N, C-alpha and C positions, 0 to 999 in steps of 0.2 A: 691841758691840751697838747695835741702833738706839740714836741721841738726836736728840732733840722739841726744836726751842730755837722755832719761831716758834707764836705764837699757832695763828695758822688748823690749826694741827696737831694741835696739844692741843686743841682745839673738835674740831675731827674726828676722836679717836680717846675723847674721849670721847664722844659722839653716838653716833658706832659700837657702844664699849662699851655704852651705855641701851638700843636696840636687837637686842646681841645678847643681851644678862637680859632684855628683854622681848619675844624669839622661843624664848629657852627657856625662859618662865615662860608663853608660848601652846603651843608643841606637842613642847618634848619633855618638863614635867614630866609632865604627863595618863597618861605613859605612863609612869610610875614609882612604886613605893611612895612615900609623902606624906613618909617617912623620911629613904629617897637621893635622891629630891626633891628636896630639904629639902638634902639634905648636896655636893651638885653646883651646886644652885642661887646656895651661897651658896658654898661653894667655887670656881667663877669669877666671882667677885665680889671673892672677894681675891687673885686672879691680876691678870685687870681693872687693881686698884689698886696690889699692887705692881709690878703691868709697866709703867705709869703714872709709878708713883714714880721709878722705875732706869730707865726714857727720858728724862723732861721733863727739862728741862736750863736754870734764866734765864742773864740776860743777864749775862756776864760769872761764869761757872758754867762751871770748866777742862772741857773734851770729853773730854778720853781718860780721862782717873784717874777711876773707879767714883763712887759720891758713897759718904761713909761712911754703915754701914749703918742708922743709926738715924740718918738725913736723909731727909725724905719733899718737901719741898715747900727753894724752891734762897729762900725770905723766909720769916721770921717770918712776918708777916699771915698769906699763902695760907694757910700750916699752922691756924693758927687761923680760916677759915672754913673750911674742907674740917672739919676738927675739928669746929667747929661746929652742921656739919651731917647729921652720921653724927651727933654728937650728935640733935639734935633726929628722927634716924631714929626711933635707939633711944625717947626721949622715945616718940613717935607708937607705937613699938609694947609698950611698954611698958599705955599704955593702951593699948590696945586688947587687949594680953590677959586687961584686969581687963574691959573692960567686952563684951566682944566671946565668944560662945559657946566652953564650954569645951575642947570635942573642940581649936578651932587656937592654947589656950593655949600649947602647945607652941614648937610654928612661931613663935610674935611674940616671946614672951621671950627662943630662940636666936636670932632677929634680933637683938633686940635687946641680947643679949650678944657675935654679934660690931661691931655696929656703936660697939656702947660699947669694947670693942678696938684698934678700927680708929681711934673716933674719940681715944681715948686717943694712939695712937703718935702721932695726929699734932701732937695739947694737946704732947703732950713734946717729942719733936723744935720744935715753937715754941721752945715757952720753954730747952730746950736753942743752939738757937742764939739765940735771945736774949744768953743770956748770953755766949755766944763765940763771933760776928761771921766769918763762914763767911770764906775766903780765898774773893778774884774774881782773874779776870785778864782783862790788858786785851785790852776788844773788838777786831777786826785792822779795821785801814782800811780801805773798798772793797771787795770785792765778794768773795764766797768764794772761800779756796781747794786748788782740789782736787788731790787727789792722785792726778801720773800713773798710767793706766793700766800695770801691766806684761805682757807680755807673753813 
């Protein structure tokens, strides 16, 4: 599986994911019924979040071994930040469900549930990592070592 370690590539992944979600909302979702559009949009969000959590690696984190299933980030602080952003998103959706027209209430509440579930996963991961610090490996000295291509 692809491993993303450099910050610039992590930022590029997040920006590309955001653009993909925006394009999905602008061009694809209007073609679908509202419930199918909601399912497609949130499924895409969940796939992109879990793709990032499985691909991103922090400094000192082993590259070859897969991450534990419960780990969402490499360090607790980043999990608290991302989880807090999802909590804020869920709170915004709850507020919108209360104050907006009733025909959109289901969509806002469902988005709040999805955001709340993702927030829970990130925050729980960070709490667990604080209790048991992650194992690290020494960083290699010099340029990265490449495996020779077998011909």
